[in-house]
C-alpha positions in Angstrom: -10.1 3.9 17.7 -10.1 7.2 19.4 -7.9 9.8 17.7 -6.3 10.6 21.0 -5.1 7.0 21.4 -3.3 6.8 18.1 0.3 5.9 18.7 3.3 5.1 16.5 2.9 1.4 17.4 -0.7 1.5 16.4 0.0 3.1 13.0 2.9 0.7 12.3 0.6 -2.2 13.0 -2.2 -0.8 10.7 0.4 -0.3 7.9 1.9 -3.8 8.4 -1.6 -5.4 8.2 -2.5 -3.4 5.1 0.7 -4.3 3.4 -0.1 -8.0 3.8 -3.8 -7.4 2.9 -3.1 -5.6 -0.3 -0.5 -8.1 -1.4 -2.9 -11.0 -0.8 -5.8 -9.2 -2.4 -3.7 -8.9 -5.5 -2.7 -12.6 -5.3 1.0 -11.9 -5.1 3.7 -13.6 -3.2 6.4 -11.4 -1.6 8.7 -12.4 -4.5 6.0 -11.5 -7.0 5.5 -8.1 -5.4 9.2 -7.6 -5.5 9.3 -8.2 -9.2 6.2 -6.0 -9.8 7.3 -3.1 -7.7 11.1 -3.1 -8.2 11.6 -3.3 -4.5 13.8 -5.9 -2.9 12.3 -9.0 -1.3 14.0 -8.1 2.0 12.3 -4.6 1.9 8.9 -6.2 1.4 9.5 -8.9 4.0 10.9 -6.5 6.6 8.1 -4.0 6.0 5.4 -6.7 6.4 7.0 -8.0 9.6 7.3 -4.5 11.0 11.1 -4.7 11.2 11.7 -1.5 9.4 9.9 1.7 8.5 8.7 2.5 5.0 10.4 5.3 3.1 8.4 7.6 0.8 10.1 5.9 -2.2 9.0 2.5 -1.0 5.4 3.8 -0.5 5.4 5.3 -4.0 6.6 2.0 -5.5 3.8 0.1 -3.7 1.2 2.6 -4.8 2.2 2.2 -8.4 2.3 -1.6 -8.1 -1.2 -1.8 -6.6 -2.6 1.3 -8.4 -3.8 2.8 -5.1 -3.4 6.1 -3.2 -1.1 6.3 -0.2 -3.9 6.6 2.3 -5.1 3.1 1.6 -2.0 1.8 3.5 -3.2 3.6 6.6 -6.9 2.7 6.6 -7.9 0.8 9.8 -10.1 -2.1 8.9 -10.4 -2.9 12.6 -11.2 -6.5 13.3 -12.5 -6.9 9.8 -9.0 -7.1 8.3 -8.8 -10.8 9.4 -12.1 -11.5 7.6 -11.0 -9.6 4.5 -7.7 -11.5 4.5 -9.4 -14.8 5.0 -11.8 -14.2 2.1 -8.9 -13.5 -0.1 -7.0 -16.6 0.9 -10.1 -18.9 0.3 
């Protein structure tokens, strides 16, 4: 993606996909992630569905739960994210 074409919608979609990807890569359900991170199930569900933005506090809790740096939530895997997610599921 061209930097000029980055929009809030695009970034929200990248974040949403990476939230799902990281959770599945760690073999967690939304409830399991809720327990691990200390976040509510609703916060996790709404974030993954793009219904709500993510606060810094939520991002920090997810970083600790996954042991990753914040930028990993914003990496664009492009069309490969579907393949990565499918590899994890199988």
